[in-house]
C-alpha positions in Angstrom: -1.2 -2.4 -25.1 0.3 -0.7 -28.1 4.1 -0.5 -27.8 4.0 3.0 -29.3 1.7 4.4 -26.6 2.6 6.6 -23.7 1.2 4.1 -21.3 3.6 1.4 -22.6 6.5 3.8 -22.3 5.5 4.7 -18.7 5.1 1.0 -17.7 8.6 0.2 -19.0 10.1 3.4 -17.5 8.5 2.6 -14.1 9.9 -0.9 -14.3 13.3 0.5 -14.9 13.0 3.0 -12.0 12.2 0.1 -9.7 15.1 -1.9 -11.0 17.6 0.9 -10.5 16.4 2.9 -7.5 16.4 1.0 -4.2 14.6 3.8 -2.3 11.7 4.0 -4.8 11.5 0.2 -4.9 11.3 0.0 -1.1 8.8 2.8 -0.8 6.6 1.1 -3.5 6.9 -2.2 -1.8 5.8 -0.7 1.5 2.9 1.2 -0.1 1.7 -2.0 -1.8 1.7 -3.8 1.6 -0.1 -1.0 3.3 -2.8 -0.8 0.5 -3.2 -4.6 0.5 -4.0 -4.5 4.2 -6.3 -1.5 3.8 -8.1 -2.7 0.7 -7.9 -6.5 0.9 -11.1 -7.0 -1.1 -11.2 -3.9 -3.3 -8.7 -4.1 -6.2 -10.0 -0.9 -7.7 -9.2 1.2 -4.6 -5.8 -0.6 -4.2 -4.9 0.3 -7.8 -6.2 3.9 -7.6 -4.1 4.6 -4.5 -1.0 3.3 -6.1 -1.5 5.6 -9.1 -0.3 8.8 -7.3 2.9 7.2 -6.2 3.6 5.9 -9.7 2.8 9.2 -11.4 5.1 11.1 -8.9 7.9 8.6 -9.5 7.6 8.9 -13.2 7.4 12.7 -13.2 10.6 12.9 -11.0 12.4 10.5 -13.2 11.4 12.1 -16.5 12.5 15.5 -15.1 15.9 14.0 -14.3 16.3 12.7 -17.8 15.4 16.0 -19.4 17.6 18.3 -17.3 
């Protein structure tokens, strides 16, 4: 992954969100457990369903940093 890419910045920013926001961290943990049970043999579906949560968390956090 190129360190100058948007994807890299998003990955690092999401990591930081999880480190500093207990509510988001707990919600993400719960979602991952739910999806692991729902898609135990389908990594693609598991990953796809996490994407909405991640995008929402990133959008909300970016909005806070620019306001």
